[in-house]
C-alpha positions in Angstrom: 19.3 10.0 24.7 18.6 8.3 28.0 15.0 8.0 29.2 14.0 10.4 32.0 12.7 7.5 34.0 14.4 4.1 34.6 13.4 1.5 32.1 10.7 -1.0 33.1 11.5 -4.7 33.2 10.3 -6.4 30.1 7.2 -8.6 30.9 8.0 -12.3 31.1 4.4 -13.6 31.6 4.6 -15.4 28.2 5.8 -18.8 27.0 6.8 -18.7 23.3 8.8 -16.2 21.2 10.0 -16.0 17.6 13.1 -13.9 17.0 13.3 -12.6 13.5 16.3 -10.7 12.1 18.1 -10.1 8.9 21.5 -11.8 9.3 23.4 -14.4 11.3 24.9 -12.6 14.3 22.2 -9.9 14.5 20.8 -11.5 17.6 24.1 -12.3 19.1 25.1 -8.7 19.5 23.2 -8.5 22.8 19.7 -10.0 22.5 21.0 -13.6 22.8 21.8 -13.0 26.4 18.1 -12.3 27.0 17.2 -15.4 25.0 19.4 -17.4 27.4 17.5 -16.1 30.4 14.2 -16.9 28.8 15.1 -20.5 27.7 16.4 -21.1 31.2 13.0 -20.1 32.5 11.5 -22.8 30.3 10.2 -20.6 27.6 10.4 -21.7 24.0 12.3 -19.5 21.5 12.7 -20.1 17.7 14.9 -18.1 15.3 14.0 -16.9 11.8 16.7 -15.4 9.6 15.7 -13.5 6.5 19.1 -14.0 4.8 22.1 -16.3 5.3 24.5 -13.4 5.6 26.3 -14.6 2.5 27.5 -11.1 1.5 29.0 -10.3 4.9 32.6 -11.7 4.4 34.6 -9.8 1.8 37.2 -12.6 1.5 34.7 -15.4 0.8 32.3 -15.7 -2.1 28.6 -15.8 -1.1 28.3 -19.5 -2.1 30.9 -20.4 0.5 30.0 -17.8 3.2 26.3 -18.5 3.3 26.5 -22.2 4.5 29.3 -21.3 6.9 27.3 -18.5 8.5 24.1 -20.6 8.7 26.1 -23.3 10.6 27.6 -20.7 12.9 24.1 -19.3 13.6 22.8 -22.7 14.5 25.8 -23.3 16.9 25.3 -19.9 18.5 21.6 -20.5 18.9 22.2 -23.8 20.7 24.4 -22.1 23.2 21.4 -20.1 24.4 18.9 -22.9 24.3 17.4 -22.4 20.8 17.1 -25.6 18.7 15.1 -24.4 15.7 16.7 -21.9 13.2 15.0 -21.2 9.9 16.3 -19.2 6.9 14.1 -17.5 4.4 16.9 -17.2 1.7 16.5 -13.6 0.8 19.6 -12.1 -0.8 21.9 -10.5 1.8 22.5 -6.8 1.6 19.6 -6.0 -0.8 16.5 -6.9 1.3 13.6 -4.8 0.3 10.4 -4.1 2.2 7.7 -5.9 0.3 4.4 -7.8 0.5 6.4 -11.0 -0.2 8.5 -10.4 2.9 5.5 -9.7 5.1 3.8 -12.8 3.8 6.8 -15.0 4.4 7.2 -13.7 8.0 3.4 -14.1 8.5 3.7 -17.8 7.4 6.1 -18.5 10.3 4.0 -16.5 12.8 1.0 -18.7 11.9 3.2 -21.8 12.0 4.9 -21.2 15.4 2.1 -19.1 17.0 4.4 -17.1 19.3 3.3 -14.9 22.2 6.0 -12.2 21.4 8.4 -11.3 18.7 12.0 -10.2 19.0 13.5 -8.3 16.1 16.2 -5.7 15.3 16.0 -1.9 15.4 14.0 -0.6 12.4 14.9 3.0 12.9 17.3 5.0 10.6 20.1 5.1 13.3 21.5 3.1 16.1 21.5 4.4 19.7 24.8 6.1 19.0 23.3 7.9 15.9 25.3 5.8 13.4 23.4 4.8 10.2 21.5 1.6 10.5 21.8 -0.6 7.3 18.8 -1.1 5.1 18.4 -4.8 5.7 17.8 -4.2 9.4 15.4 -1.4 8.8 13.2 -3.3 6.3 13.2 -6.5 8.2 12.2 -4.7 11.5 9.4 -2.9 9.7 8.1 -6.0 8.0 8.1 -7.9 11.3 6.0 -5.1 12.9 3.5 -5.3 10.0 3.5 -9.1 9.9 2.6 -9.2 13.6 -0.8 -7.8 12.6 -1.1 -9.4 9.2 -0.8 -12.9 10.7 -4.0 -12.5 12.6 -6.2 -11.5 9.6 -7.4 -14.4 7.5 -8.1 -12.1 4.5 -4.5 -10.9 4.3 -2.4 -13.5 2.5 -5.4 -15.9 2.2 -3.1 -18.2 0.3 -1.6 -19.2 3.6 -5.0 -20.9 4.4 -4.2 -23.3 1.5 -1.1 -24.3 3.5 -3.4 -25.2 6.5 -2.0 -22.2 8.4 -4.8 -20.6 10.4 -4.6 -16.9 11.4 -2.6 -16.2 14.6 -3.8 -13.0 16.4 -1.9 -13.9 19.5 1.3 -11.8 19.2 1.2 -9.5 22.2 4.2 -7.4 21.6 7.2 -6.8 19.3 10.5 -6.2 21.1 13.0 -4.2 19.1 16.6 -4.8 20.2 19.2 -2.0 20.0 16.6 0.7 19.5 17.5 4.4 20.0 14.2 4.6 21.9 14.3 1.8 24.5 11.3 1.4 26.8 12.1 -1.9 28.7 15.1 -3.8 29.9 16.0 -7.5 30.7 18.4 -8.4 33.5 21.1 -10.6 31.9 23.6 -10.5 34.7 23.4 -14.3 35.2 23.3 -15.0 31.4 25.8 -12.7 29.7 28.5 -15.4 29.6 26.2 -17.5 27.4 25.4 -14.5 25.3 29.2 -14.0 24.8 29.7 -17.6 23.9 26.8 -17.4 21.4 28.6 -14.5 19.6 31.9 -16.3 19.8 30.3 -19.2 17.8 30.5 -16.9 14.8 34.2 -17.6 14.4 34.5 -17.4 10.7 32.7 -14.1 10.5 34.5 -12.5 13.4 37.9 -13.6 12.1 37.3 -11.7 8.8 36.3 -8.4 10.4 38.4 -5.5 9.2 39.6 -4.6 12.7 40.2 -6.6 15.9 37.0 -7.3 17.8 36.7 -8.7 21.2 33.2 -10.2 21.6 33.4 -10.4 25.4 34.7 -6.9 25.9 32.0 -5.5 23.5 29.1 -7.3 25.0 30.1 -6.6 28.6 30.5 -2.9 27.8 27.2 -2.5 26.1 25.4 -4.5 28.8 27.0 -2.3 31.5 26.0 0.9 29.6 22.4 -0.5 29.3 22.4 -1.3 33.0 22.7 2.5 33.8 19.1 2.8 32.6 17.6 0.1 34.9 19.9 -0.7 37.8 21.0 -4.2 36.9 24.6 -5.3 36.7 24.2 -6.2 33.0 21.2 -5.5 30.9 19.8 -5.7 27.4 17.3 -3.1 26.3 14.3 -3.2 23.9 11.7 -0.9 22.5 8.5 -2.7 23.1 5.6 -2.1 20.7 2.2 -3.6 21.8 0.2 -5.2 19.0 
């Protein structure tokens, strides 16, 4: 459902972001175009991947697919100006919401001390009402909770033993591809880099069950998003203030 009012522009009066998703390529299906805009502005963005996407290629066993997908994620990240990509090593496809996941995400929030977080839709469905997979839902939910956990020294006090002081500075969590968008980012001048970022996932894309054109897909979704905000190409987010 489209919002009754045009989407507001996502605030950009911040300097550091941490993007946290479940799999290699989750960010590249649109959000990376916004990342390219932000890094061009001089903002600093890091990536944190909960899994290595090792269960995502039917033709390759996980022990082969995981390292390949990690390498592709790093290549795609560099295209949009991101140099630091960390992996938590949770098993792909069977991520569960847990205190351990909240703690591990909180560790990186305390380490990098970002102003905002970018993550994936945590709702049951995508904007088109198709089912959203469990890994995405649990990671998105854990990110929202960790944004608050990270600021409380008495939650996960073991992180203090790692010399990681609380970080209450997360202003907002930006959920990409939410069925309930509230804000938009103008990516008209950056979509080419977003496309190149997704194209870096060559091994994964070549093993999809059907033909997939990254450029056609990203341009179409960005044009559809633009109808809600008036830009030529846009990426939308549901923004939750912490």
